[in-house]
N, C-alpha and C positions, 0 to 999 in steps of 0.2 A: 504492499498500499503504498503511494507516494504522501508527504505529508509535506504541507510548505512552512518554509522557516522563515520568519523575521529579523533579519537584522538589524541591528542598530547598534552603526561602528564607536569604539569609544573615542575621543580627540577631535572627530569631526561636530560641528553647529548643530545643536537640537534643530529637527524640523520645523517650517512653522506653519502648519500646518498637521492634519492627522492624515500621515503615511513616517515609513518606514525607510530608512537609506537604501534597503534593496530586499529581495525575495525570493529565497531558493525556491525550485520545485524539479524534483528530478535532480537531472543534469544541467539544469538553467538557473543561470544567474539575472532576475531583472534588474538592473540599477535604475534608480529614480534621479530624475535630472540633476546633476551636481551643480553647483553654483561656485559661483568665485570670491570664498569667503574664506575666512581662517576658523580655527578654533572658535571664537569669540563670537562669530555672528558677523564681522567685521569685513567688508566688502575689500580687496585684494586690488591690484593693478590699477586701479582711478579709471584711466583715460585710455590705460594701455590694452588693448584685443589679448594681445599675444602673451602680458604676463597675467591678463583672468584666465584664460586656453590653461597655462601649466598650474594656474591653482582650481581650477577646474578638473584637468586632468590628475592630479595628485589626488583631489576629494575623491574623485571614482575607482582611482588606484587603489587605496584605503579599501572602498567599497568590496572589488574586486575580490581583493586579499583575505578582507574578512570573509568571502563566501567559499575560499577554497578555490580561485580563478585568479588571470590576470590577463592583461593588454594581447596576449598569444590566443587567448582565447576569445576574443570580444566576436563576435559574429555581425551584432547589427548595431551601429551608431547612430542617433539621431540630434545632430547640430541645430544650435535656435543662436542666431545670430539677430541683433538687431540692424545691423549693415549690413546684408549680403557681400559687399565689396570687400569686407574683414577678411573674408578668405583666404586670401593670399598670407596674411597677414598670420592667420591661426595655421598652414600646413604644418609649415617647417615645427610649431608644437608639438603636434599631434604624431609626424616622423618623429622625433625624440620620445616618444611613450608607445607607439606601435611599432617602431623598426620596422620588420619587413612584412607584418603581419599586417593584409588589406582588408577591414571586414568592410562589408554592405554599409553603404552610408548614405544617409538622407540631410540635407542640408537647407532648412525652413528659416525665411527673413520671418522674423516678428515684431511687430511695433516698440512694445519695452517686456520685460521680465519683472520677474516676481520683487525684485531689492534696486531699488533705485541706483543708476549710476551699472548697472549689470549690463554687458553688453554681449554675453554669451553664455548658454547654457546646454548643457549635453547628458545625456542616458543612453543606455547602453544595453544590450542581451547578448550575455556569453555563455559558454558551456564551460562544464566544473570537468576539469580533468580526473579518471580514475585511474 
C-alpha cells in the first residue's frame, strides 16, 4: 500500500499558507513552489533574478534531499518568472544545479508572485532512486 508522506524541511522558512514543502507518493516527490527566501523568510537577491534563482534552487535542493532525491532525478520543472526575458539570466544558474540532467521544463510568465519583490518561483516533480 502506498502511503503519502508530507515533508517539512528544517531550516526552510515556514510555509505562508496551508501546505508542506514536499509530498512523497511512492517513488515520486512533488516539491511545492520554492521562493527566493532565507530561513527567516526574508527575500534574497532583491532585484537580481540570478541571485533569486540560486536561492530558489538551494531551497528546492533541500526539499529534494529531505525526500531522498536530488537534481539528477528531477523529472519535471515549472518555472514562474515575472519577466520572461530574464530566462537567459537564470539558465546558467539552472545548469549549476542540474549539471547534465535536463528535466522536462515549462516556463510561465506571471504578473506577480507571493512575496513583494519576488521575480522567480520554481516547483518540480522528481523520482526517488531505490
